[in-house]
N, C-alpha and C positions, 0 to 999 in steps of 0.2 A: 542482437537486436538493439541493444543500447549502444550509445556512442562512447561511453566510458568503458573502463576495464571490467567493471562488475557485471555479471550476467543478470538478466531480468528473470527472477525465479517465480514459477507458477506451479501450484499444486491443484490437480483435479481430484476432487473428493466425490466419489460416486460408488455405490455398492454394485452397480452394473458394470462388470468387468469390460464388456464390449464397448460401451460408451466411453469409459475411462481410457481404454487403449486407443481408440480412434482419436479422441481429443488430445491425448499426450503426443501421439505421432504427428498429428496436424500441427500442434504448437511447436514441436521440435523442428519440423520442416520449415516453420516460419522464423526460426532462429532463437526461440525462447529456450530457457532451461526449464523444461516441464517434467513433472513427476506425477505419479498417481498414488492415491491412497484409497483403500476400500471402505473406510469409515472415518468418523470424526476422531476416534481415539488414535488411529494411525497418523492422521494429519497433525494432531497435537504433538505426538512424539517427534515427527519430522520438523515441526515448527520450532521445537525447543533447541535445535541446533542452530542453523543459519535461518533466520526468518524468511518466509516467502514474501514476495512483493504483492502477489495476487493469489487469492484463494477462490477457485471456481468450485462451488459445492452444490450437490443435489439437495433439495429441500427435505424430502422424506427418505430417511435411512434408518436402519435398525440401530438402536443404541443411543444415537445422538442425532438430532435434526441439524440441518444446515444452519438454521437460526441459532440454535444452541452453540454450534461451533463458532459462529461469528461472535457471539457474546463472550466466549472463552478467549478468543484470539484478539479481539479489538481492544486496543488501548490508545490513549491520547498520544503516547510517546512514539508509537510506530507509524509507518507510512503504508501499511498493508491495506489493500482494498479487497472487496468481496463481491462476487457475482453469484447469485442464486439461479440454478436451473431446476425446473420442475415440470412434471407432468400432472401435478395435482394443484393447479393454480386456483387461488381464491383472492378476493379483494383483501380479506383479513390477513392472509399470509403475506401478501405483497406489502401491505402497510407495516406489518410486524418486521419484515425483512429490512425495509428502508429505515425504520426506527432503530433497528439493531446495528445499522451501519452498512447495509448492502449498497454497492455502487449501482447495480442493475439487477433486474429480475427477468429471466428469460423463460418462455414457455416451451416445453417439449411437445411435439417435435420442432426442432429449429434447423435452419440451414447453417452449416458450419461457418460459412462466410459471415453470417449475421453475428455469430459469436466472435469471429475474428475482428469485426469492426468494434464491438463492445470492448474487447480486450485491448485493442489499440488505443481506444479512448481512455480506458483505465490506466494503461501504460503511460500515456501522456500526462495524466493527472498525477500519477505517482512520481514521475520524473520531476514535475514542477514542485511537488511537496518536498522531495529530497533536495532540490536546488535551493528552495526556500529555507529549509533547515540548515543547510551548509552556510548560506549567507547570514542567517540569524546567529549561528555559532561564531562566525567571523566578526560580526558586529559586537557580540557580547565580549569577545576577546579584545577587540579594539577598545571598547568602553572600559574594560578592566585595566588595560595598559594606560589609557589616558588618566584614569583615576590614580594609578600608581605614580605617574609623573606629577599630577596635581599635588599629591601629598608630599612628594619629594621636593618640588619647587616651592610649595607654600602658596597661599592664596594671592599675595601681592605680586610675586613673580609670574604666576599663571595669568593674572589679570593683565599684566604688561604684554605678554605674548598673544593674548586674544583680542587686544584692542585693534580697532581699524587704524590703518596708517593715516596720519594727519596730512592735510595739504600743506605744501611749503609756502 
């Protein structure tokens, strides 16, 4: 699905095996690297290896809720996005999910195509975040290199190189 060499990794976290299997099969058919996890603990173990780009999680699961899973996985340093799916929707849980970092909140039952659109939008956002991070890293590297040259040349020589050319 991605244009670069790395696959777009998605984990479906749901205690309902049938829903999990249907969604994983659908996403694999769409070209994503999709996996399933039966609960939050299993998702955490899998995330410890190669991080997922997108976590699609049920809200109400035994052991760990979807919101608790988001709170465990969300960090400022990663580009992972989260989608909550639930059959037990409430305004309070929707607000809590968004505050925890959810990209979207989808009510069950839903059409699989609806989820596909939300996943495509999350995919686009994640790819932009990754590109932004790569560009920022390049900029930091360039800044570091310029600082080294500035120290090596000294302030007077550096000022001579950065002056506008004078008119003859």
